N, C-alpha and C positions, 0 to 999 in steps of 0.2 A: 858859782857854776849853774849854768842853765842849758837843758836838753828840752827842746820845744817841739811841737807839732807843726803841721804844715800850714800855717796863717800869717806868714811873713811876707814883706813886699820885697821881691828878689830883683837883682840887675838883669836877668835875662832868663828865659825859660829853662827848665831842667830835662825836659824831653821835647823832642821835635818829630813830627811826622813830614816826610817829604815824599811828594808824589813824583816818581820817576817816569811814569806815562800815564797820560789822560785815556787812553784807549785801553779797551777790554774785550776779553772774548765773550763775555756775558752781558746780557741787558736786564740785571735782576730788577723784579718789578718794585721792590722796595729801595732800591740803592738811591743814595743821595747825589751821585753825579753820572748815571749811564747817559743822560740826555747830553752830556758835553760831545759827546762824537757826534751828535748832529745840531751842533749849536749854530743858531743863526743870528747871533748878534755881533759877530765879527771877532770876538775873543780868540786869541791864539792858545789853542790847548794841544799844541804839539808835544812830543816826547823832550825830555831834558837831553841836552847834549853833554858830551864829555867836558867842553870848555864851561859849559853852565853848573854841572855838578860839581866841578872843582871849584868853582867860584862860592858856591854854597857850603861844601866842605870847609873851606878857609874861613868862613864866618862862623860856622859851627864850632870848629875847633877854637878860634880865636876867642869866642864868648864862652868857651868851657862847657858846651851842652855835654851832658852825662850820656845819653841813651838817645839814638834815632832808630825810628820805625820806618822803614821803606816801604811805600804802599802806591796806589795809583788811584783810578785805573788799576791795570794788571802790571805791576812792575816787571815780571818776567817777560814780558813784550819788548822791554828795553835792556836786555841782559848786559850788553856791554856797558852802559852807564851804571847799571845796577852794582855789578861787581866791582868795577873801578870804585863806587862809593863805598862798598864793604872792605875794600882793601885799604882804603885811605882812613876808614874809622878803626880799623885793627890796628893800623900803624900809629894812629895819634891816642888810642887806648879808649876810644869811644864805644861802648857797647851797643848791639845792634839788634833789631827785630825786624821781621818781614810781614807784611799782611798779603795774600795772595790767594787766587783761587787754584793755583797749582795746576792749571791746564797746560801750560807751556814748559813745565819744568822737565829736566830729563834725570836720569839717574847720576849722570857725571855732575848736575847741577847741585843736586842734593850733597854729593859728597864734597863739593867745594864749599858749600854753606858750612859744613862741618869744620872744614880746613880752617874758613874764615872766623870761626867761633860765634856765629850768630845764634844767639841766646834762644830764640822761639820764632816759630812760623805760626801766624794765625791764618786759618783758612774757614770756609764756610761750607756746611751741608745743610740744606734747606729740607730734607727728608730722606728716610732710609732708603728710599729707591730711585733709580731714573726717572720714572714717570712722575714722581712728585718733584724732584729738584729740576729736572730740566724744563718743566713747566715753569717755574718761578724764575729760573736762571735765563730764560727765553733762549736755551741753547741746546739742540738735540746733541747728546753725548757727552754734556758737561759732567753729569755726575760719575760715568765711569773714568773720567781724566781726572779728576779732583781725587777720586780714591785711588787711582794709580800713581797721582803723586804723593798722597799720604803715605803709601807703602814705600816709596823712593825715601821719603825723610825717615821714615821708622828704620829702614835697613841701614841708613846712614849714621843714625844715632842723634838727630836732630830734633830737640824738643818740639812738639807740635800740640796746639790747641786748636778744637774744632769747635766753631760757634754756629748756632742755629738762629736765624732770625726769624723770630715768631710772629705771624699775622693769622687773620683769619682763614687765609688759604691753606695754612699746614699746622694750625694749633694742636690738632688730634693726633699728631705723630711725633710729638715730642720725646715720649720713652721710647719709641720703637727706633727714632734716630739716634737717641743717647746709647741704646743698648748695641746698635750698630757700630758706632764709634767706639765703643768699647771693644767690640769683637776685633777691630783693627789694631789693637794693641795700643791705643790713645790713651794718656793718663789724665787729660783735662777737657772737660766738656763745658761749654758755655752756652747760655741762651739769652738772647735780648730781644726785647719788643721791637717791632718794625716801627720806625717814626717816619713821619711826614717828610719827604723830599722838599727841597726849596722850591721847586719848579712844580709842584703838585697843588692843583686847587682843591681836589677831593679826595681824599685818602680813606674815606670810610668803608670801602670795601676790604681794606687790608687792616686797618687799627683795631686793635684789641680795645674793649671797653674796660671798666674798672674791674668787674667780675671777671672777666676772661684773664686779666692781669694777675690778680690774686690767686686766681686758679693754678695760672702757669708756674708761680712762684711756688705753690704748694706742692704741686707734682714735681717740678725740678727738685726740691728739697728731698722729697721721698726718693726719687731715682738716686740721689747721692748717696743716700742711707741703704737703699736695699740692693743697688747695684754695686756699691763699693768703688765708684767713680768720682774724682774730684770735680765738683761742679760750681759754677760761678755765673756771673753776669758781668757785663761788660759797658754798661751805661750807668749814667747817675739817675737814679730813682728817688722820688719824694719819700721820706721816710713814713709819713701819714698815708702814703699810697700802698706801702709794703705792711703797715699797720703792726704785723706780728714780729716785731723787730728782735724781740728776744729770741723767738724760734729760728727767724732767718737772719742770725747776725753775720753770716758770711756772706750776705748779700748787700750789706748795709756800707761797706767800706769806701765806696767810689763815689766821693763828692765830686761835683765837675770841676776840672782842672783848666778848662778852656780860658786863655788869656791869664791864667793865675799861675801855672806851672809849665804850660805848654802851649804850642801853637803848629799849624801845618803850613807848609811850604808848596804852592801849586807849581806845576811845570812852566808857567810863564812867570813865576818868582813873585806872585802876590802872596801874601802871608794872611791867613785867616786864623782866628782864635782855635778853630775847631774844625776839622775835616767837613763836618755836617753844616756849618754855618755857610751863607751865602753873601757874607760881606768881608771885605779887605781892609786891612790898615796900613797897606804900603808895599814895596816891592824889594825884595832882597838884593836885585840886581842894580838898583839904583840909590839903597840905602843902607845904613848899617842896622844890624839887628836892635840896638839900644834906642834908636830913634822910634822905631816902628813898635817895640815893646812898650815904650813909654805911652804912646796913643791907645794902648789896652788897658789903660788905669780903669776905666769903667767896669771891666771884668773882675777887678780885685778890691774896688773900694765900697761895694755893694750898691752903686747906683742902678744896675738892672734887675736888682732883686724885687719881686712885687711886694706891695706893701703888707699884705697879708702875712707874708713870710719874715719879714724884718723884725718882728718882736717874737718870733716863736723860741721857745727854750731850746730846742735842739738844732738850730739854724747851723752852728758852727759844724754839726756833724752830718747836715742834710744837704744844705747849700741851695735848697730850693727847686731842685729837680732840673731839667733840661731848658734851656732858653730858646734854643730853635724849635723844640716841641711847643713850646709856650706861642712863639710868633706864628707858627704855621696853623696852629689850633684856634689860637685867641687873638691874634693881630698884632703882637707887640713883644719885643723881648722881655718888656717889664711886666707882662701879665703872668699869671699863674700857668704852671706845668698842668695840664689838663688832668693829669692823675692825682693833684694835690686834692686831699679830703680833710678839710678844716673840722669837720664833725667828728674826725677819729683822731684829732690830734692828743685830746687828754689821754685817750687810752694808750696811743703809740709812746707819749712822754713817759707814761707810768711804766710800760714794758722796757722802754729804753732804761730806765732807772735800776731795772733788776737785771741788767746784762752784767756778768761777773768780768771785772778788769783782769787783765792777766797778772799775777803776782810775778815781781821780778825775781829771777833766779839769782842763788847768792853768788858773789865775787869769788872765783877760784884763788887760792893762795898766790898763784902766779899766773901771770896773762902776758901777752903780746901784742901788737898792732897786727890787725888783719891786712895782709898786702893787697886785698882787693877793696879796701877802703879809700874813698876818694873825696876831697872836698874844694869848694869853690869859695873864696873869700867873699863876704858882703858886707854892708855897712854895719849890721848888727852882729856880725861874727862869721859864720860860714853855714853853708848847706851842705850834708854829708850824704854820699851814696855808699852802698857796698855792692859792687857788681851793677846789675841794672836796677838796683832797688834804692828808692828814697829811704832814708833812715830817720834823719832828724836835722833841726836846726841847733846851732850851738851859739852861745853868746862869746863876747870876745875873750873873756878869762878861759872858757872851756878851749878855744881854738888855740890859744897860747899853749896849754897843756898838750892837747893833742900834736901840735907841731913839733914838740920837744920829745916825742916818742919817735924811736928809731926800728926800723923794721929788723926782724930777726934777734932783736934784743927781749931779753926776759926782764919783767917788772915784777914787783909787790907793792902793796899798798903803801908800805912805809918809806918808799922810795920818794913819794909826794907829800910826806906830812908836813915838811917846811916850806912848800912851795904853792900850797893852795888853802884859801880860806873856805869855810862854809861846810857843807855836807859831802867830804871827799868821798866816803864810802858810796853812798847814795849815787853820786854822779858817775864813778866808775861801773857800778851795777848798772846803770841805765846804758852805759858805753857797751857792757858786755851782753846785755841784753838785745841791743840793736846790732851786734856782732861787729861792732867797730873795733873791738878787742876780742881775743880769743884766748882759750886755754894754752 
């Protein structure tokens, strides 16, 4: 029996981002795709149509994608298609999330999101006041409308996360923004560094330097402790940049998933490993997902990792940081993330070794299969999700055991004594701790 971490080659992504609209009400200074509205290259960045979203959803369903994030641009500028996609996902059992600035959302829209079982909506505030936020969004009135949208979601009972993209323009307002978000009743606040967009030649006026970066992590951590609000980051950071990994262990679980477990579908059908990337590997309207996914092998086999990172003792937990940031700041996907700090690696490894691993909870005397557990068969066994969350990979023997469990039936360990070789109790304990089985 084997339950392992997220380092397998899988047949298709687990999570997909779908850009419903390329248009947006804002033109945020840091945004990776604001420029598409004024694209001069002849690319077709129009909204998705009903016919095209149906074709996308058909493929995502066929390849058993577990979770879809609908994004943009601003997805609520194409509501008819957005809600069509959400209805299809609910019908097929795919969990969903939305990334939105919430400016076009209405109270009725929020209630409908609740009915369609959207698991989370991610939005952005770039400061605690309209003066700060609107300047960075380059849209007068954006702050007021986004706050109104957050309140609609709160009233409808839709889980909401607010993210603050931090740059030189707003770094001094992190705490004020977090406290304002808490005052709205939001339980989850995240903050990420501003990354250099693919069309930007000079991002120096926005980028945080390494000391700014570390100061921001320290402040975010302190905010979480003092304000009693859940805080986090949404990007993959090099662990040697974080340095104090034992102190900031809640910030270190985001190894880059681009082309490994996820990709993004643009409104023209082109597929990129990550929303921030400026390269595509095929088009979903002319090819099947498995063909495009196979071309992304370089994102999974280590080909794009910088040489300095390949021998790192904690590479499996770090992933080497952001490849797009490496390209934009150092010229190539295979160069180092600009925040990589080799001189701090020994200290980081030492601190990483001190992190307490979670002790497995004891297996209850009786248990049952979690009705929210889903799995997809792979050559090595299966990948398992519970709700919208990845839980683990299973080998073939483990899959056979899982497939024999029946919903609403109660089990105890003795039921498997003659069916399983190896550490049966240890295996079942891991399933219990991953919430694949319940009391």
